[in-house]
Residue, then its C-alpha position, 0 to 999 in steps of 0.5 A: x478601842x474597837x469599832x464594831x460595824x454591822x449592817x442589817x436589813x429586815x432582821x427583826x428575828x435575829x437582830x436582838x441576839x446579835x446585838x446582845x452577843x456584842x453588848x455582853x463581850x468581856x472586852x467592853x471598850x468599843x463603839x458599835x456602829x449599826x446601819x439599818x439598810x432600808x429595813x421595812x420591818x421592825x428593825x429600826x424600832x429594835x435598834x432605837x431601843x438598844x441605842x437608848x440603853x447603851x451609849x456605845x451604840x451609834x445608829x445610821x440609816x439608809x432610807x433605801x436598801x443600798x446593800x452590804x458593801x456600801x453600808x460597811x464602807x460607810x460604817x468603816x468611814x465613821x469609825x473612831x478607832x484603829x481596829x474594826x470588828x465585823x458582826x452580822x445581824x444573824x450571828x452571835x459572837x462568843x462572849x470572849x471573842x473581842x478579848x481574844x482577837x484584840x489580844x492577838x492583834x495587839x501582841x503580834x504583827x498580824x493585821x487581821x484575825x478571824x475565827x471559826x464558827x459553829x452553825x446554830x442549826x447543825x452545831x457543825x464547825x465552819x469552815x470544816x475540812x478547809x480549815x486544815x488546808x493551806x490558805x494559799x491554796x483554798x483562797x483560789x477556790x473559796x473564802x475560808x474565813x468567816x466574815x462575821x468574825x473578822x477583826x482587822x487593823x483599820x490601816x490594813x483595811x484602808x491600805x487595800x482600799x476597803x470593801x470594793x464597791x464593785x462587789x455587791x456580793x462576796x465583798x468579804x472574799x475580795x477584801x481577803x484576797x486584797x489583803x492576802x496579795 
């Protein structure tokens, strides 16, 4: 089983596509925890409608915006399963993403798995050139991993203390650095 965690803030335009891409995964054995982080648009209404039609969705709400880091920490704490998968509310996941990533985590000694992505606007693959360079070198300068594609064993996440609340931004970079060291 996988716990998918997604925090969203005022994402009424992109949210349906992000949710649909998760609900249409070929790997269907997951719970989908979504935090509405103080949205003032129709985000909550959209979330309520999806939660009515799919029992895997569990909704959480911050009355005021507290930020991605704290929202993700809360959702990870609410997870019921041993693998966490990230999804951003403005991204779309390939329908076989969970199937492929879960297979890697369950058949290897790896604790984390990420994928490349493709920009919906330019169709370019991300990361670009840095994908081919040694991660140990690239990590000194930037995060070469796409946060919205992260799948991680919950124990590895807990072993490094999870998302660091001192990082309102770049929480993904800090988490990767903590895992890598």
